[in-house]
DRENDO-1510 file (C-alpha; in Angstrom, 1 decimal, always signed):
<recs>
REC; n; res; u; v; w
REC; 1; UNK; -21.6; -29.3; +38.3 .
REC; 2; UNK; -19.4; -29.5; +35.2 .
REC; 3; UNK; -21.2; -26.7; +33.3 .
REC; 4; UNK; -20.9; -24.5; +36.3 .
REC; 5; UNK; -17.2; -25.1; +36.6 .
REC; 6; UNK; -16.8; -24.5; +32.8 .
REC; 7; UNK; -18.7; -21.2; +33.1 .
REC; 8; UNK; -16.6; -20.1; +36.1 .
REC; 9; UNK; -13.4; -20.8; +34.1 .
REC; 10; UNK; -14.7; -18.8; +31.2 .
REC; 11; UNK; -15.5; -15.9; +33.5 .
REC; 12; UNK; -12.0; -16.0; +35.0 .
REC; 13; UNK; -10.4; -16.2; +31.6 .
REC; 14; UNK; -12.4; -13.3; +30.3 .
REC; 15; UNK; -11.8; -11.2; +33.5 .
REC; 16; UNK; -8.1; -11.8; +33.2 .
REC; 17; UNK; -8.0; -11.0; +29.5 .
REC; 18; UNK; -9.8; -7.8; +30.1 .
REC; 19; UNK; -7.5; -6.7; +32.8 .
REC; 20; UNK; -5.5; -3.4; +32.3 .
REC; 21; UNK; -2.5; -3.7; +30.1 .
REC; 22; UNK; -0.1; -3.0; +33.0 .
REC; 23; UNK; -1.5; -6.0; +35.0 .
REC; 24; UNK; -1.6; -8.3; +32.1 .
REC; 25; UNK; +2.2; -8.4; +31.9 .
REC; 26; UNK; +4.6; -8.1; +28.9 .
REC; 27; UNK; +6.6; -11.4; +29.0 .
REC; 28; UNK; +5.5; -12.3; +25.6 .
REC; 29; UNK; +7.7; -9.4; +24.3 .
REC; 30; UNK; +10.8; -11.1; +25.9 .
REC; 31; UNK; +10.0; -14.1; +23.8 .
REC; 32; UNK; +9.7; -11.7; +20.8 .
REC; 33; UNK; +13.1; -10.2; +21.6 .
REC; 34; UNK; +14.8; -13.6; +21.7 .
REC; 35; UNK; +13.2; -14.5; +18.3 .
REC; 36; UNK; +14.3; -11.2; +16.9 .
REC; 37; UNK; +17.9; -11.8; +18.0 .
REC; 38; UNK; +18.2; -15.3; +16.6 .
REC; 39; UNK; +16.7; -14.1; +13.3 .
REC; 40; UNK; +19.3; -11.4; +13.1 .
REC; 41; UNK; +22.0; -14.0; +13.7 .
REC; 42; UNK; +20.4; -16.3; +11.1 .
REC; 43; UNK; +20.6; -13.6; +8.4 .
REC; 44; UNK; +24.1; -12.4; +9.4 .
REC; 45; UNK; +25.4; -15.9; +8.8 .
REC; 46; UNK; +23.7; -16.4; +5.5 .
REC; 47; UNK; +24.6; -12.9; +4.1 .
REC; 48; UNK; +28.3; -13.2; +4.8 .
REC; 49; UNK; +28.8; -15.2; +1.6 .
REC; 50; UNK; +27.1; -12.5; -0.4 .
REC; 51; UNK; +29.5; -9.9; +0.8 .
REC; 52; UNK; +32.6; -12.2; +0.4 .
REC; 53; UNK; +31.4; -13.4; -3.0 .
REC; 54; UNK; +33.4; -10.8; -5.0 .
REC; 55; UNK; +36.6; -11.8; -3.2 .
REC; 56; UNK; +35.9; -15.6; -3.3 .
REC; 57; UNK; +35.0; -15.4; -7.1 .
REC; 58; UNK; +38.1; -13.5; -7.8 .
REC; 59; UNK; +40.3; -15.8; -5.8 .
REC; 60; UNK; +38.9; -19.1; -7.2 .
REC; 61; UNK; +38.1; -17.8; -10.7 .
REC; 62; UNK; +34.3; -18.3; -10.3 .
REC; 63; UNK; +31.9; -17.1; -13.1 .
REC; 64; UNK; +28.5; -15.6; -12.3 .
REC; 65; UNK; +27.0; -18.9; -13.3 .
REC; 66; UNK; +29.2; -20.6; -10.6 .
REC; 67; UNK; +28.0; -18.0; -8.0 .
REC; 68; UNK; +24.4; -18.8; -9.2 .
REC; 69; UNK; +25.1; -22.6; -8.7 .
REC; 70; UNK; +26.4; -22.0; -5.1 .
REC; 71; UNK; +23.4; -19.7; -4.4 .
REC; 72; UNK; +21.0; -22.4; -5.8 .
REC; 73; UNK; +22.5; -25.1; -3.4 .
REC; 74; UNK; +21.3; -22.8; -0.6 .
REC; 75; UNK; +17.9; -22.2; -2.2 .
REC; 76; UNK; +17.3; -25.8; -3.0 .
REC; 77; UNK; +17.8; -26.5; +0.7 .
REC; 78; UNK; +15.5; -23.5; +1.5 .
REC; 79; UNK; +12.7; -24.9; -0.7 .
REC; 80; UNK; +12.8; -28.4; +0.8 .
REC; 81; UNK; +14.3; -27.5; +4.1 .
REC; 82; UNK; +11.5; -25.1; +5.0 .
REC; 83; UNK; +8.9; -27.7; +4.5 .
REC; 84; UNK; +10.8; -30.4; +6.5 .
REC; 85; UNK; +11.7; -27.8; +9.1 .
REC; 86; UNK; +8.0; -27.0; +9.5 .
REC; 87; UNK; +7.2; -30.6; +10.2 .
REC; 88; UNK; +10.4; -30.9; +12.3 .
REC; 89; UNK; +9.5; -27.9; +14.6 .
REC; 90; UNK; +5.9; -29.0; +14.9 .
REC; 91; UNK; +7.1; -32.5; +16.0 .
REC; 92; UNK; +10.0; -31.7; +18.3 .
REC; 93; UNK; +8.8; -28.4; +19.7 .
REC; 94; UNK; +10.4; -24.9; +19.6 .
REC; 95; UNK; +12.6; -25.3; +22.6 .
REC; 96; UNK; +14.6; -28.3; +21.4 .
REC; 97; UNK; +14.1; -27.5; +17.8 .
REC; 98; UNK; +15.7; -24.0; +18.0 .
REC; 99; UNK; +18.5; -25.3; +20.2 .
REC; 100; UNK; +19.6; -28.0; +17.8 .
REC; 101; UNK; +19.1; -25.8; +14.7 .
REC; 102; UNK; +21.1; -22.8; +16.0 .
REC; 103; UNK; +24.0; -25.0; +17.1 .
REC; 104; UNK; +24.0; -26.6; +13.6 .
REC; 105; UNK; +23.9; -23.4; +11.5 .
REC; 106; UNK; +26.5; -21.6; +13.6 .
REC; 107; UNK; +28.9; -24.6; +13.2 .
REC; 108; UNK; +28.3; -24.8; +9.4 .
REC; 109; UNK; +28.7; -21.0; +9.0 .
REC; 110; UNK; +32.2; -21.3; +10.6 .
REC; 111; UNK; +33.1; -24.4; +8.6 .
REC; 112; UNK; +32.3; -22.5; +5.3 .
REC; 113; UNK; +35.8; -21.0; +5.8 .
REC; 114; UNK; +37.2; -24.3; +4.6 .
REC; 115; UNK; +35.5; -23.9; +1.3 .
REC; 116; UNK; +37.7; -24.3; -1.9 .
REC; 117; UNK; +35.5; -24.2; -4.9 .
REC; 118; UNK; +32.0; -24.6; -6.4 .
REC; 119; UNK; +31.3; -28.1; -4.9 .
REC; 120; UNK; +32.6; -27.4; -1.4 .
REC; 121; UNK; +30.9; -24.0; -1.1 .
REC; 122; UNK; +27.7; -25.5; -2.5 .
REC; 123; UNK; +27.8; -28.2; +0.2 .
REC; 124; UNK; +28.3; -25.8; +3.0 .
REC; 125; UNK; +25.6; -23.4; +1.7 .
REC; 126; UNK; +23.2; -26.4; +1.4 .
REC; 127; UNK; +23.9; -27.5; +4.9 .
REC; 128; UNK; +23.6; -23.9; +6.3 .
REC; 129; UNK; +20.2; -23.4; +4.8 .
REC; 130; UNK; +18.9; -26.8; +5.8 .
REC; 131; UNK; +19.7; -26.0; +9.5 .
REC; 132; UNK; +18.6; -22.5; +9.2 .
REC; 133; UNK; +15.2; -23.5; +7.9 .
REC; 134; UNK; +13.8; -23.9; +11.4 .
REC; 135; UNK; +14.0; -20.2; +12.1 .
REC; 136; UNK; +11.1; -18.8; +10.1 .
REC; 137; UNK; +8.5; -21.5; +10.7 .
REC; 138; UNK; +9.6; -21.8; +14.3 .
REC; 139; UNK; +9.4; -18.2; +14.9 .
REC; 140; UNK; +5.9; -17.9; +13.4 .
REC; 141; UNK; +4.8; -20.9; +15.4 .
REC; 142; UNK; +6.1; -19.4; +18.7 .
REC; 143; UNK; +4.5; -16.0; +17.8 .
REC; 144; UNK; +1.2; -17.7; +17.1 .
REC; 145; UNK; +1.5; -19.5; +20.5 .
REC; 146; UNK; +2.4; -16.4; +22.6 .
REC; 147; UNK; +0.3; -13.6; +20.9 .
REC; 148; UNK; -3.4; -13.1; +20.3 .
REC; 149; UNK; -4.5; -12.6; +16.6 .
REC; 150; UNK; -4.7; -8.8; +16.9 .
REC; 151; UNK; -1.0; -8.6; +17.9 .
REC; 152; UNK; +0.3; -11.4; +15.7 .
REC; 153; UNK; +1.2; -9.4; +12.6 .
REC; 154; UNK; +3.0; -6.8; +14.7 .
REC; 155; UNK; +4.9; -9.6; +16.6 .
REC; 156; UNK; +5.9; -11.4; +13.4 .
REC; 157; UNK; +6.9; -8.1; +11.9 .
REC; 158; UNK; +9.2; -7.3; +14.8 .
REC; 159; UNK; +10.6; -10.8; +14.8 .
REC; 160; UNK; +11.2; -10.8; +11.1 .
REC; 161; UNK; +12.7; -7.4; +11.3 .
REC; 162; UNK; +15.8; -9.2; +12.8 .
REC; 163; UNK; +16.4; -10.5; +9.4 .
REC; 164; UNK; +17.0; -7.0; +7.9 .
REC; 165; UNK; +18.9; -5.9; +11.0 .
REC; 166; UNK; +21.2; -8.8; +10.4 .
REC; 167; UNK; +21.6; -8.0; +6.7 .
REC; 168; UNK; +22.0; -4.3; +7.5 .
REC; 169; UNK; +24.8; -4.6; +10.1 .
REC; 170; UNK; +26.7; -7.5; +8.4 .
REC; 171; UNK; +27.9; -5.8; +5.1 .
REC; 172; UNK; +30.1; -3.2; +6.8 .
REC; 173; UNK; +31.2; -5.7; +9.5 .
REC; 174; UNK; +32.0; -8.5; +7.0 .
REC; 175; UNK; +33.7; -6.1; +4.6 .
REC; 176; UNK; +35.9; -4.7; +7.4 .
REC; 177; UNK; +36.8; -8.3; +8.5 .
REC; 178; UNK; +37.5; -9.5; +5.0 .
REC; 179; UNK; +39.7; -6.5; +4.2 .
REC; 180; UNK; +41.7; -6.6; +7.4 .
REC; 181; UNK; +41.7; -10.3; +8.3 .
REC; 182; UNK; +40.6; -12.2; +5.2 .
REC; 183; UNK; +37.3; -13.8; +4.2 .
REC; 184; UNK; +37.8; -17.0; +6.3 .
REC; 185; UNK; +38.1; -15.1; +9.5 .
REC; 186; UNK; +34.8; -13.3; +8.7 .
REC; 187; UNK; +32.9; -16.6; +8.4 .
REC; 188; UNK; +34.3; -17.8; +11.8 .
REC; 189; UNK; +33.8; -14.6; +13.8 .
REC; 190; UNK; +30.2; -13.9; +12.5 .
REC; 191; UNK; +29.2; -17.5; +13.5 .
REC; 192; UNK; +30.0; -17.0; +17.2 .
REC; 193; UNK; +26.9; -15.0; +18.4 .
REC; 194; UNK; +24.6; -18.0; +17.6 .
REC; 195; UNK; +26.4; -20.2; +20.2 .
REC; 196; UNK; +25.9; -17.4; +22.8 .
REC; 197; UNK; +22.1; -17.2; +22.1 .
REC; 198; UNK; +21.4; -20.9; +22.8 .
REC; 199; UNK; +21.6; -20.7; +26.6 .
REC; 200; UNK; +19.4; -17.6; +26.7 .
REC; 201; UNK; +16.7; -19.6; +24.8 .
REC; 202; UNK; +17.0; -22.6; +27.1 .
REC; 203; UNK; +16.6; -20.4; +30.2 .
REC; 204; UNK; +13.8; -18.0; +29.1 .
REC; 205; UNK; +11.5; -20.0; +26.7 .
REC; 206; UNK; +8.8; -22.4; +27.8 .
REC; 207; UNK; +5.4; -23.1; +26.2 .
REC; 208; UNK; +2.9; -20.5; +27.1 .
REC; 209; UNK; +0.5; -22.9; +28.9 .
REC; 210; UNK; +3.3; -24.1; +31.2 .
REC; 211; UNK; +5.7; -21.1; +31.5 .
REC; 212; UNK; +6.4; -20.2; +35.2 .
REC; 213; UNK; +7.6; -16.7; +34.1 .
REC; 214; UNK; +4.3; -15.4; +32.7 .
REC; 215; UNK; +1.5; -14.2; +34.9 .
REC; 216; UNK; -1.9; -15.7; +34.7 .
REC; 217; UNK; -3.6; -12.5; +33.4 .
REC; 218; UNK; -1.2; -12.4; +30.4 .
REC; 219; UNK; -1.5; -16.1; +29.8 .
REC; 220; UNK; -5.3; -15.8; +29.6 .
REC; 221; UNK; -5.2; -12.6; +27.5 .
REC; 222; UNK; -2.9; -14.5; +24.9 .
REC; 223; UNK; -5.1; -17.6; +24.9 .
REC; 224; UNK; -8.6; -16.2; +24.9 .
REC; 225; UNK; -9.1; -15.7; +21.2 .
REC; 226; UNK; -7.1; -18.7; +20.3 .
REC; 227; UNK; -9.2; -20.8; +22.7 .
REC; 228; UNK; -12.3; -19.6; +20.9 .
REC; 229; UNK; -10.8; -20.7; +17.6 .
REC; 230; UNK; -9.7; -24.0; +19.0 .
REC; 231; UNK; -13.2; -24.7; +20.2 .
REC; 232; UNK; -14.5; -24.0; +16.6 .
REC; 233; UNK; -11.8; -26.4; +15.2 .
REC; 234; UNK; -12.5; -29.2; +17.8 .
REC; 235; UNK; -13.3; -32.5; +16.3 .
REC; 236; UNK; -12.6; -31.5; +12.7 .
REC; 237; UNK; -10.7; -34.7; +12.0 .
REC; 238; UNK; -7.1; -35.8; +11.4 .
REC; 239; UNK; -5.2; -32.9; +9.7 .
REC; 240; UNK; -2.3; -34.0; +7.5 .
REC; 241; UNK; +0.2; -31.9; +5.7 .
REC; 242; UNK; -1.4; -33.0; +2.3 .
REC; 243; UNK; -4.8; -31.9; +3.5 .
REC; 244; UNK; -3.4; -28.5; +4.5 .
REC; 245; UNK; -1.6; -28.2; +1.2 .
REC; 246; UNK; -4.9; -28.5; -0.7 .
REC; 247; UNK; -6.5; -25.5; +0.9 .
REC; 248; UNK; -7.0; -22.5; -1.5 .
REC; 249; UNK; -5.4; -20.0; +0.9 .
REC; 250; UNK; -2.3; -22.1; +1.5 .
REC; 251; UNK; -1.9; -22.7; -2.3 .
REC; 252; UNK; -2.4; -19.0; -2.9 .
REC; 253; UNK; +0.3; -18.0; -0.5 .
REC; 254; UNK; +2.7; -20.6; -1.9 .
REC; 255; UNK; +2.0; -19.2; -5.4 .
REC; 256; UNK; +2.5; -15.6; -4.3 .
REC; 257; UNK; +5.8; -16.5; -2.7 .
REC; 258; UNK; +6.8; -18.4; -5.8 .
REC; 259; UNK; +6.5; -15.2; -7.8 .
REC; 260; UNK; +7.7; -12.7; -5.3 .
REC; 261; UNK; +10.6; -14.3; -3.4 .
REC; 262; UNK; +12.8; -14.5; -6.4 .
REC; 263; UNK; +13.1; -10.7; -6.2 .
REC; 264; UNK; +14.1; -10.7; -2.6 .
REC; 265; UNK; +16.7; -13.4; -3.1 .
REC; 266; UNK; +17.9; -11.5; -6.2 .
REC; 267; UNK; +18.7; -8.4; -4.1 .
REC; 268; UNK; +20.3; -10.4; -1.2 .
REC; 269; UNK; +22.6; -12.5; -3.5 .
REC; 270; UNK; +23.6; -10.1; -6.2 .
REC; 271; UNK; +23.8; -6.5; -4.9 .
REC; 272; UNK; +27.4; -6.7; -3.7 .
REC; 273; UNK; +28.6; -8.3; -7.0 .
REC; 274; UNK; +26.6; -5.8; -9.0 .
REC; 275; UNK; +28.0; -2.7; -7.1 .
REC; 276; UNK; +31.6; -3.9; -7.2 .
REC; 277; UNK; +31.8; -5.4; -10.7 .
REC; 278; UNK; +29.3; -3.2; -12.6 .
REC; 279; UNK; +29.4; +0.1; -10.6 .
REC; 280; UNK; +33.1; +0.0; -9.7 .
REC; 281; UNK; +32.4; +0.5; -6.1 .
REC; 282; UNK; +35.1; -0.7; -3.6 .
REC; 283; UNK; +34.2; -3.6; -1.2 .
REC; 284; UNK; +34.3; -1.2; +1.9 .
REC; 285; UNK; +32.0; +1.3; +0.2 .
REC; 286; UNK; +29.8; -1.5; -1.1 .
REC; 287; UNK; +29.4; -2.8; +2.5 .
REC; 288; UNK; +28.4; +0.8; +3.6 .
REC; 289; UNK; +26.0; +1.4; +0.7 .
REC; 290; UNK; +24.3; -1.9; +1.3 .
REC; 291; UNK; +23.2; -0.8; +4.8 .
REC; 292; UNK; +20.7; +1.5; +3.0 .
REC; 293; UNK; +18.5; -1.1; +1.2 .
REC; 294; UNK; +18.8; -3.4; +4.2 .
REC; 295; UNK; +17.5; -0.6; +6.4 .
REC; 296; UNK; +14.6; -0.2; +3.9 .
REC; 297; UNK; +14.0; -4.0; +4.3 .
REC; 298; UNK; +14.0; -3.6; +8.1 .
REC; 299; UNK; +11.5; -0.7; +8.0 .
REC; 300; UNK; +9.3; -2.8; +5.7 .
REC; 301; UNK; +9.4; -5.7; +8.0 .
REC; 302; UNK; +8.1; -3.8; +10.9 .
REC; 303; UNK; +5.9; -1.5; +8.9 .
REC; 304; UNK; +4.2; -4.3; +7.1 .
REC; 305; UNK; +3.2; -6.0; +10.3 .
REC; 306; UNK; +2.3; -2.7; +12.1 .
REC; 307; UNK; +0.3; -1.5; +9.1 .
REC; 308; UNK; -1.7; -4.7; +8.8 .
REC; 309; UNK; -2.5; -4.7; +12.6 .
REC; 310; UNK; -3.4; -1.1; +12.4 .
REC; 311; UNK; -5.9; -1.5; +9.6 .
REC; 312; UNK; -7.5; -4.4; +11.6 .
REC; 313; UNK; -7.8; -2.2; +14.7 .
REC; 314; UNK; -9.5; +0.5; +12.5 .
REC; 315; UNK; -12.1; -2.0; +11.6 .
REC; 316; UNK; -10.7; -3.6; +8.4 .
REC; 317; UNK; -11.2; -7.3; +8.0 .
REC; 318; UNK; -8.3; -9.7; +8.3 .
REC; 319; UNK; -8.7; -10.4; +4.6 .
REC; 320; UNK; -8.6; -6.9; +3.4 .
REC; 321; UNK; -5.8; -5.7; +5.7 .
REC; 322; UNK; -3.4; -8.4; +4.6 .
REC; 323; UNK; -4.2; -7.9; +0.9 .
REC; 324; UNK; -3.9; -4.1; +1.1 .
REC; 325; UNK; -0.4; -4.4; +2.5 .
REC; 326; UNK; +0.5; -7.0; -0.2 .
REC; 327; UNK; -0.7; -4.7; -3.0 .
REC; 328; UNK; +1.2; -1.7; -1.7 .
REC; 329; UNK; +4.3; -3.9; -1.4 .
REC; 330; UNK; +4.1; -5.0; -4.9 .
REC; 331; UNK; +3.8; -1.4; -6.1 .
REC; 332; UNK; +6.9; -0.5; -4.1 .
REC; 333; UNK; +8.9; -3.3; -5.7 .
REC; 334; UNK; +8.4; -1.8; -9.1 .
REC; 335; UNK; +11.2; +0.6; -8.1 .
REC; 336; UNK; +13.8; -2.0; -9.2 .
REC; 337; UNK; +13.1; -1.1; -12.8 .
REC; 338; UNK; +14.3; +2.6; -12.6 .
REC; 339; UNK; +17.0; +1.6; -10.1 .
REC; 340; UNK; +19.1; -0.2; -12.7 .
REC; 341; UNK; +18.9; +2.8; -15.0 .
REC; 342; UNK; +20.0; +5.3; -12.2 .
REC; 343; UNK; +23.3; +7.2; -13.1 .
REC; 344; UNK; +25.0; +7.1; -9.7 .
REC; 345; UNK; +25.5; +4.2; -7.3 .
REC; 346; UNK; +23.7; +6.2; -4.6 .
REC; 347; UNK; +20.7; +6.8; -6.8 .
REC; 348; UNK; +20.6; +3.1; -7.6 .
REC; 349; UNK; +20.8; +2.2; -3.9 .
REC; 350; UNK; +18.0; +4.6; -2.9 .
REC; 351; UNK; +15.6; +3.2; -5.5 .
REC; 352; UNK; +16.5; -0.4; -4.6 .
REC; 353; UNK; +15.7; +0.6; -1.0 .
REC; 354; UNK; +12.1; +1.3; -2.0 .
REC; 355; UNK; +12.0; -2.2; -3.5 .
REC; 356; UNK; +13.5; -3.8; -0.4 .
REC; 357; UNK; +11.0; -1.9; +1.8 .
REC; 358; UNK; +8.3; -3.5; -0.3 .
REC; 359; UNK; +9.8; -6.9; +0.0 .
REC; 360; UNK; +10.0; -6.5; +3.8 .
REC; 361; UNK; +6.3; -5.5; +4.0 .
REC; 362; UNK; +5.3; -8.4; +1.7 .
REC; 363; UNK; +7.4; -11.0; +3.6 .
REC; 364; UNK; +6.0; -10.1; +7.0 .
REC; 365; UNK; +2.4; -10.4; +5.6 .
REC; 366; UNK; +2.9; -13.7; +3.8 .
REC; 367; UNK; +4.7; -15.2; +6.8 .
REC; 368; UNK; +1.9; -14.1; +9.1 .
REC; 369; UNK; -0.9; -15.7; +7.1 .
REC; 370; UNK; -0.2; -19.3; +8.3 .
REC; 371; UNK; -0.8; -18.1; +11.9 .
REC; 372; UNK; -4.1; -16.4; +10.7 .
REC; 373; UNK; -5.6; -19.5; +9.1 .
REC; 374; UNK; -4.5; -22.5; +11.3 .
REC; 375; UNK; -4.0; -23.3; +15.0 .
REC; 376; UNK; -0.5; -23.0; +16.4 .
REC; 377; UNK; +0.2; -26.7; +16.3 .
REC; 378; UNK; -0.1; -26.6; +12.5 .
REC; 379; UNK; +1.6; -23.3; +11.7 .
REC; 380; UNK; +5.1; -24.7; +11.1 .
REC; 381; UNK; +3.8; -27.2; +8.6 .
REC; 382; UNK; +1.7; -24.6; +6.7 .
REC; 383; UNK; +4.7; -22.2; +6.7 .
REC; 384; UNK; +6.9; -24.9; +5.3 .
REC; 385; UNK; +4.4; -25.7; +2.5 .
REC; 386; UNK; +4.2; -22.0; +1.5 .
REC; 387; UNK; +8.0; -21.5; +1.7 .
REC; 388; UNK; +8.5; -24.4; -0.7 .
REC; 389; UNK; +6.8; -22.2; -3.3 .
REC; 390; UNK; +9.1; -19.2; -2.6 .
REC; 391; UNK; +12.2; -21.3; -2.7 .
REC; 392; UNK; +11.2; -23.0; -5.9 .
REC; 393; UNK; +10.7; -19.6; -7.7 .
REC; 394; UNK; +14.0; -18.3; -6.3 .
REC; 395; UNK; +16.0; -21.3; -7.6 .
REC; 396; UNK; +14.6; -20.8; -11.1 .
REC; 397; UNK; +15.4; -17.1; -11.1 .
REC; 398; UNK; +18.8; -17.5; -9.6 .
REC; 399; UNK; +19.8; -19.8; -12.4 .
REC; 400; UNK; +18.3; -17.5; -15.1 .
REC; 401; UNK; +20.1; -14.5; -13.6 .
REC; 402; UNK; +23.6; -16.1; -13.7 .
REC; 403; UNK; +23.1; -17.2; -17.3 .
REC; 404; UNK; +21.7; -13.9; -18.4 .
REC; 405; UNK; +24.6; -11.9; -16.8 .
REC; 406; UNK; +27.2; -14.2; -18.3 .
REC; 407; UNK; +25.7; -14.0; -21.7 .
REC; 408; UNK; +24.9; -10.4; -22.0 .
REC; 409; UNK; +27.2; -8.8; -19.5 .
REC; 410; UNK; +24.3; -6.8; -17.9 .
REC; 411; UNK; +21.9; -6.9; -15.0 .
REC; 412; UNK; +19.2; -4.8; -16.8 .
REC; 413; UNK; +16.8; -7.7; -17.6 .
REC; 414; UNK; +17.1; -9.4; -14.2 .
REC; 415; UNK; +16.2; -6.1; -12.4 .
REC; 416; UNK; +13.2; -5.6; -14.7 .
REC; 417; UNK; +12.0; -9.0; -14.1 .
REC; 418; UNK; +12.6; -8.6; -10.3 .
REC; 419; UNK; +10.5; -5.5; -10.5 .
REC; 420; UNK; +7.5; -7.1; -12.3 .
REC; 421; UNK; +7.3; -10.5; -10.5 .
REC; 422; UNK; +5.7; -9.3; -7.2 .
REC; 423; UNK; +2.8; -7.8; -9.0 .
REC; 424; UNK; +2.3; -11.1; -10.8 .
REC; 425; UNK; +2.4; -12.7; -7.4 .
REC; 426; UNK; -0.3; -10.4; -6.0 .
REC; 427; UNK; -2.6; -11.0; -8.9 .
REC; 428; UNK; -2.1; -14.8; -8.6 .
REC; 429; UNK; -2.7; -14.7; -4.9 .
REC; 430; UNK; -5.9; -12.6; -5.3 .
REC; 431; UNK; -7.3; -15.0; -7.9 .
REC; 432; UNK; -6.4; -18.2; -6.1 .
REC; 433; UNK; -6.5; -17.7; -2.3 .
REC; 434; UNK; -10.1; -16.5; -1.8 .
REC; 435; UNK; -10.8; -15.0; +1.6 .
REC; 436; UNK; -8.1; -15.1; +4.3 .
REC; 437; UNK; -9.9; -16.6; +7.3 .
REC; 438; UNK; -9.4; -19.4; +9.8 .
REC; 439; UNK; -9.7; -22.8; +8.0 .
REC; 440; UNK; -12.4; -25.2; +8.9 .
REC; 441; UNK; -12.2; -28.9; +7.9 .
REC; 442; UNK; -15.0; -31.3; +7.3 .
REC; 443; UNK; -14.8; -34.6; +9.2 .
REC; 444; UNK; -14.3; -37.7; +7.1 .
REC; 445; UNK; -15.8; -40.9; +8.3 .
REC; 446; UNK; -13.7; -42.7; +10.8 .
REC; 447; UNK; -11.6; -39.5; +11.6 .
REC; 448; UNK; -13.2; -38.5; +14.9 .
</recs>
């Protein structure tokens, strides 16, 4: 009797999953839209300081090393906060986790207007990043919950494109607010959309298995491949964060992010200061010019996810599709080297845009891999482990950049390093990670 019931359930699930797309429903894309919006808000809040940095540095007599110290307070919280945030969102769940995190980072963003020097700005930036840490692992976790593997990279790319949209629209907005109302008003006003997002999340998000807004055909379509993986993972023993951290592919992604993410954080932190102080571009024009590399980042975020998914639909393996996008991304990021040698600010910005496009493709791919290799209940933890690698590398490079610029009065060496590091990251990943595939764990005695 039990086997007949199980067979019937499988038949119903398969029939629902094979239903025409129109009958399956599209509610998962509503969830994707909400995550896109909160990601855009997340990056608007964090990038406001980068746009205001030239004004703040001038007003409070801050050196490039001081700016690096403030940025590193943010990145230290990023390194440890991502890991803790992954554990946090796996423990508390996405609904409550996002609600609490968005309320906290919006409040801290507004309170940054009270900053007065290196210490106070560092405290606010640390607190901002600690609360913002839930966004990335939480978003990938929800995407892995709501989307089947063949759509996962596309969904993550769309969600993470919110980061580049936020960074693309905030430079002109923040520059306008700073020029006309002062930098303090910019922090307060840009923090407000986060509070407006919270009730939308509370209304529309529920776990896929229990959501009343999603049809059964769509639910089964989303769960079919994951249920097959879950059956293969059943009874594999207790999975701890330390056990996950020892897997080759997890270590490989962490090492790849250690080498590549310093380049991304370098662009996001220093471009406004470089254009204003070393290219003599006004703050308003800096805000306008920075929309170009951020648009490149956005196209990369979407394109990286789409390209990887497209390769899989064309018959490429999961392993080769992800690695092909990573290699192409690393090649694009070499454009940082000729960028710093460009004669005009526009030429510089266009070449940097090629590098930020590559960074977007790379980021989507490395942020998708946790959802490729573990079940959704562990995605936040694995994402946090790999993000610790990225944050650690960024902290080191941020410190080095501030010292190099203060010592030599030039950004040439940092741009060259930023161009080369991603290729080092790809080589390290290829050597360490092995094949990208769902992890299987042996059962230790007493773990069943």
